[in-house]
C-alpha positions, 0 to 999 in steps of 0.5 A: 390972626391972633384972635383966631389962634386964641379961639382955636386953642381951647378946641385943640386942647379938648380934642387932644386930651382924651387920647393922651388920658386914655393911653395913660389910664390903660397903659397901652403900648405900641405893638410896633414898638414891642415887635421892633424891640423883640427883633432887635434882640434876635432871641426867641424863647420857646417853652419845651416839655418833657414827660417821664411817664413810665408806664402811664400814657403820654398826655401830649400824644393823641388819644385816638390811634386811628383805625387800628382801635376798631369801630366806636361802640356807639356806632355798632348795631346788632344785626344778627346772632348765631346762637349755639350754647354748646359750640359757642355763639357769634354776634354779628355787628354792623358799623353804621358809619362804614357799613362794615360787618363784624363777627364777634365771639365771646371774649373778643374785643371790638374797639373799646368793647369786650363781648362777655355774653351771647344770648338768643336775642341779646348780647352783653358788652363791657365797654372801657373808655378813659379808664372807666368801664360800663356794661352795655346790652345790645338787642336784636331789633325784631325783639324790640318791636315785639316787646313794644320798645 
């Protein structure tokens, strides 16, 4: 029996050493021990924020306010123009996402875009997003086909 213990001892030592060495090298602790320690104190700390924005937008509020902002400019197609240089022209826009039609006069806002100029076959918008403005032109599809575009 003594001989069996002497023979088995080196195998047990080799089998147990890597587990102990790995725990010491990585500094791992038991998750159960950490949870038990947190539960024993009974205190939970929570980080809170206060933002004194003044007239600036609160960064913790969502950027989109839903449908009250109108359609996205990228979803709009120019479906028609009622052109009258004397009485005021109207651009007819269609929202691709919903199929809804909008009649827009010069100076009107639709979503984040302002209609600045209506011509016989195209309209110009100033699109504002995140404080950056850019100018976009929408053309009637029939005009694009005639011009090869």
